[in-house]
Structure formats: structure tokens, C-alpha cells
C-alpha positions in Angstrom: 159.8 135.4 -30.8 158.6 133.6 -33.7 160.0 130.1 -35.2 160.4 128.9 -38.7 158.4 125.6 -39.3 159.3 124.9 -42.9 160.8 126.2 -46.4 160.0 126.3 -50.5 163.3 124.9 -51.1 163.5 121.3 -52.2 166.1 118.7 -51.8 168.2 116.1 -54.2 169.7 113.7 -52.0 167.6 112.6 -48.2 169.4 113.7 -45.4 171.0 111.4 -43.5 173.5 113.3 -41.4 171.0 115.6 -40.8 168.7 113.3 -39.8 171.5 110.8 -37.7 172.3 114.3 -35.9 169.0 114.8 -34.8 168.1 111.0 -33.4 171.5 111.7 -31.6 170.4 114.6 -29.8 166.6 112.9 -29.1 168.4 110.0 -27.5 171.5 111.4 -25.9 168.3 114.0 -24.4 166.3 110.8 -23.5 169.4 108.8 -21.6 169.9 112.2 -19.8 166.3 111.9 -18.8 165.9 108.5 -17.2 169.5 109.5 -15.2 166.8 110.9 -13.1 167.6 115.2 -12.0 170.9 114.5 -10.1 171.5 112.4 -13.0 170.6 115.3 -15.7 173.3 117.6 -13.5 175.5 115.1 -13.3 175.6 114.4 -17.1 176.0 118.6 -18.3 178.1 119.1 -15.9 180.6 115.8 -17.2 180.0 116.3 -20.6 179.1 120.5 -21.0 182.0 122.1 -22.1 183.2 123.6 -18.7 184.9 127.0 -19.9 187.8 127.0 -16.8 187.9 122.9 -17.2 188.4 122.6 -20.7 191.6 125.4 -20.6 193.1 124.2 -17.6 192.3 126.3 -15.1 190.0 124.0 -12.3 189.9 120.5 -12.9 186.2 118.4 -12.5 185.9 115.7 -8.8 186.7 112.5 -9.8 183.2 111.3 -9.7 182.4 114.2 -13.0 185.7 113.3 -14.5 183.6 111.6 -17.5 186.1 112.4 -20.7 188.8 114.4 -21.0 188.1 118.5 -21.1 188.8 118.3 -24.9 186.3 115.3 -25.5 183.7 117.6 -24.0 183.7 120.5 -26.8 182.3 117.2 -29.2 179.7 115.5 -26.1 178.4 119.2 -24.9 177.3 119.6 -28.9 174.1 116.3 -28.3 172.8 117.1 -24.8 170.1 119.5 -23.8 169.3 121.6 -21.5 166.0 120.7 -21.4 163.0 119.4 -23.1 162.0 123.3 -25.9 165.8 124.1 -25.4 165.8 120.1 -27.3 162.9 120.7 -29.9 164.1 124.2 -30.9 167.2 123.6 -32.0 166.0 120.4 -33.5 163.1 122.5 -35.6 166.1 124.1 -36.4 168.2 122.2 -37.8 165.4 120.2 -39.6 164.1 123.3 -41.2 167.4 124.5 -42.6 170.2 121.4 -42.3 168.4 119.6 -44.9 169.3 121.7 -47.6 172.8 122.4 -46.5 173.7 118.9 -46.7 172.4 118.6 -50.1 175.1 121.2 -50.7 177.8 119.4 -49.6 177.2 115.8 -49.7 176.6 113.7 -46.9 180.6 113.3 -46.0 181.0 116.6 -45.8 178.3 118.0 -44.3 179.1 116.1 -40.9 182.6 117.2 -41.0 181.3 121.0 -41.1 178.6 121.3 -38.3 181.7 119.1 -36.2 183.8 122.4 -37.0 180.5 125.2 -37.1 180.3 123.4 -33.4 184.3 123.8 -32.0 184.2 127.5 -33.3 180.9 127.9 -31.2 182.3 126.4 -28.5 185.4 128.8 -28.3 184.1 131.9 -28.9 181.6 131.5 -26.0 184.7 129.8 -23.9 187.8 132.5 -24.9 185.5 135.6 -23.7 185.3 134.2 -20.6 187.3 131.5 -19.9 187.4 131.9 -16.2 183.7 130.2 -16.2 182.1 127.5 -14.1 179.5 127.1 -15.2 178.3 124.4 -18.1 177.6 124.4 -21.5 175.5 122.0 -23.4 173.5 122.8 -27.1 173.4 121.9 -30.3 172.9 126.0 -31.4 176.1 126.2 -31.9 177.4 123.9 -34.5 173.3 124.5 -36.1 174.1 128.3 -35.8 176.5 127.0 -39.4 174.1 125.2 -40.2 172.4 129.2 -41.0 175.1 130.8 -42.0 175.8 128.6 -44.6 172.0 128.7 -45.5 171.9 132.8 -45.8 175.1 132.7 -48.1 173.7 129.1 -50.9 170.0 130.3 -50.8 169.7 133.9 -50.0 166.0 133.9 -51.8 163.9 130.3 -50.4 160.9 131.3 -48.5 160.6 130.7 -45.2 157.8 130.0 -43.2 157.5 131.0 -39.5 154.7 130.9 -37.1 154.3 132.2 -33.1 155.7 129.5 -30.5 153.9 127.4 -28.3 151.2 127.6 -27.1 150.6 129.4 -30.0 152.8 127.1 -32.3 150.0 126.3 -36.0 149.4 130.5 -35.7 151.9 130.7 -38.7 152.8 135.2 -39.1 153.7 134.2 -43.4 156.7 133.4 -45.7 159.2 135.4 -45.8 163.1 135.6 -47.3 165.3 134.2 -45.9 167.8 136.1 -46.1 165.6 138.2 -43.8 165.1 135.5 -41.6 168.3 134.9 -40.8 169.9 138.5 -41.3 167.6 138.9 -38.8 168.5 135.4 -36.2 171.6 136.9 -36.2 171.4 140.6 -36.1 169.1 139.3 -32.4 172.3 137.4 -30.8 174.4 140.2 -30.9 171.8 143.1 -29.7 171.1 140.2 -27.3 174.4 139.0 -26.7 175.4 142.5 -26.0 173.1 143.4 -23.3 173.8 141.0 -21.5 176.6 139.5 -19.1 178.7 136.2 -21.0 176.0 133.7 -20.4 176.8 130.5 -18.9 175.1 127.5 -21.0 171.1 126.2 -20.3 171.2 127.2 -16.9 172.5 130.5 -16.9 171.9 131.8 -19.9 171.3 131.4 -23.8 174.8 131.2 -25.9 174.4 134.0 -27.5 179.0 133.9 -28.5 178.3 130.4 -29.9 175.7 131.0 -31.9 177.7 134.3 -33.1 180.2 132.2 -33.5 178.4 129.6 -35.0 177.2 131.6 -37.5 180.4 133.4 -38.4 182.1 129.8 -38.8 179.2 129.0 -41.8 179.7 132.1 -43.6 183.7 131.5 -43.8 183.7 127.4 -43.8 180.5 127.3 -46.5 182.8 128.3 -49.7 185.2 125.5 -48.6 182.5 122.6 -48.0 179.6 123.5 -51.1 180.1 121.6 -53.8 181.7 122.5 -57.4 178.0 122.3 -58.7 176.7 124.3 -56.3 176.3 128.6 -56.8 176.7 130.6 -54.2 173.2 133.3 -53.7 171.4 130.7 -55.5 168.5 132.4 -57.6 165.5 131.7 -58.0 
């Protein structure tokens, strides 16, 4: 699977929120990693979204009852199940987040990001409410950023490259609409061909990706600045 590494879309403002979100996810992962193997796993179960716990069908043991179940909808967005999981998500956020933040302003972008993350969680949870496996990761919220970017800047160009260990082998520049529409179609296809994902330990959360992307497309007209058009032409 190819990865985006750069776009040709300049911004007018510094993406402080995008940078802060990346820093928060990195710091959270370092905290997870520093707690050791058992501590890492405990953090995922205590702060990740577990559908059965969120919907009140199951309760965590006292040693894992760190926050109320509803709070895990937010805490899960800043945890990751592994280094590759973290790096892939942060790369997508770095490439696409700055322009979406530019189109909204800092405060509205943060609200938009969190709302997309919430929508992604419930898109993942509701089809399999009895699951006891935790879901963590920023990919649902980032999927909302991708959906917004596709409607804002469909004609922007994105540089694609092969993933590690071929990260320095670039493939070429492609229109954002084709890159992001292709990514979304892949999530639909892979999600339809697999059982409901179960977080990083059980698979990729395709339902969260789809839900977040759709939420981003729906919310972008409400959150973008009035002087920023949809479907911007070159």
C-alpha cells in the first residue's frame, strides 16, 4: 500500500492544532511504551474504546477502571497499538491536517477533529456492540480530515511513495480527489471482506475509517471559513 508524503498545497496560517495533536499522540505513545509490556496493554484496555463497556453491557475490573466509559471515546484517539500504527496515522495527519486547519481556523479545526473522532468511534462500535476488544488510534478522526480535504482541495496534488522499507522510493504526484477517493473505496472493500475489526490487536478499524471520512464530508460545509470555497480550483 502506498503512502502520501507531501502535497503541493500551501497554507496561510501555522497549523498549531495539527502540530499539537501530533505531539499529544507521540507523547501518549511514549508514555504507553515507558510503562512496559503489561503497562502498555493495560493502557489500551483502560483508555481504549471497548464497545461492550461503552454501551454498558460489561464493566472493567477495578484495576482497569481509570476513566468513565464515555471518556474513552476521547482518550482512545490519542493512544496507538504500535509504532507503525502511530507513524502511519501521524504522516496522514501531517500531510492533510494543516490545510484543513487553514480552511477552518484553529478552534473550529479542533472541534471538527474531535467530532469526526466521535463519529468514527460509533461507526465502529454500533455494528458490533458486544465486542470486548479495545479500539485505539487517531485514524478515525484523521479519516474525517481526509474527507474534508477531498471536498476542499480535490485538485491539489499529493506525492505518493512506497511504505517502509521503501519509504524513499516515490511513485509520483496524483490529484487528491483520486488519492482520497481510492483510499475510501479501499476501506469499504476491506471492511466488507472482513469481520468487524477489533482494534489494533484484532485488525484495522475499517468501520471507524469509513465513519470518520463520511463525517468529515458532512461537517466540512459547517466548519470551513465563509471565504473558503468547496471544490477549490487551481
